N, C-alpha and C positions, 0 to 999 in steps of 0.2 A: 376204421381208417384213422391213422394218426392225425393230429391237428396240424395246421400250417406251421405253428411254432415248433412242434416236435419234428416235423420234416426238415425244417430249416436247421435245427440243432444237429440232427443226424448228418445232413449234407455238410454242415460246417465241420463237424468232427471228421468226416470222411476226407474232406479237402485238407485239413490239418495233417492227417496221416499221410495221404498220398503225395502232398507237395512239400512236406516237412517245413511248414510255416507255423508261426505263432498264432494262437487262437485270436489274439487281438487284431491280427492282419485280416481276418475274415469279417467282411462287412457286406451287406446286401449288394452294394454297387461295385465291389471289388472285382476286377476282371481277372480271369484265370491266367492269362498270359502276361498282360502288362503289370498288374498289381501283385499277383501271386507267383509269377515266374514259371508257369507251366510251359512245358515243351510238348511237341506233338506226341511223343511216347507216353507222356503223363496222361493224355486223354484216354488211352487204352486202360491204364491202371485205374483211373477215376471211374470209368464205366464198369470195370470188373468189381470194384469196391462198392459202388452204388447198387449193382445187381445183388451182391451178397448181403449188403446191409438191409435192403428193402424187400428182398425175395422176389425180384422182378427180372424180366428179360428185357434188355435194351438192344434192339436190333442194330446191327452195324449200320452206320451212316444216318441213324435217326437223330441222335442228340447232337452230333457234330457232322454235318453234311459235307463229306469229302469232295463231292463234285464241285462245289463252290470254291473250296480252299485250293483245289488243284488246278484252278484256272480253266475249266472246261470252256471252250470258245462259245458255246451256246449261252453260257451264264456269265462270262467275264469278257469284256472287251476294253482295250485301252486303259487298263488298270481300274476299271469300274465294273460293278455288278450290273448286268443288263436288266431290262424290264422282265425278260424271261427268267433271269436269275433271281430277281426279287420275288417273282411269282412262285418260283421253286422254294425259296426261303420261307415265304408265307405258308406254303402248303406243308413243308417238312417241319417247320418250327412254329406251329400255331401258339405256342407258349411264349414266344419271344415278342418283345415290343420293338418293332422295326421302324417306328415313326421317325426317330432321330436319324437313323442310318439311311433311310430312304431319301432324305433331303440331300445327302452327299454320299452315295454308295461306293466309296473307294474300297477296293479289296483289302487294303492294309488296315482298314478300320473294322473289318468284319470280326476280328478277334475281340473287339470291345463289346460285342453283343453277349459274349459268354461270361456272365457274371454269376456270383454266388446265388443271387436271387433268381436268375434264369434257371439254374440247375434245380433249385428248390421247386419252382413252378412246374418244371418238366416232371419231376418226381411226383408232385401232387397230382398232376394230370394223369400220369401212368397209374397211380394207385386208385384214383377215382374211376378211370376207365375200366380197370380190372374188377371193380366192384359192381358194375352195372349188369 
């Protein structure tokens, strides 16, 4: 299995290509949408490139849970992610640090969860899970 640093470097290179950004823009805490300018269509490209780069399959809706983004009423109410929605995020995204988001779970802030570091942790988990 590649090291954490090797995974991060490959994720960074993938994001540089997919989003047409400069390498120095890629930092662990950089958000895909806010800092790197990703749009929803870019998420599909990122998933495709990560699958190819790492030789893994990323199931639809696993890395970027659409049900939350699309405002499913079970998961989103009055512009905030509900307790049920937070539970769904925790289940679907065990690789995400939700502690800051949970204190003010505004739907608009959900995109801030998707950082370069989160993508690298997700890949590391996928590669580790595939080796067991």
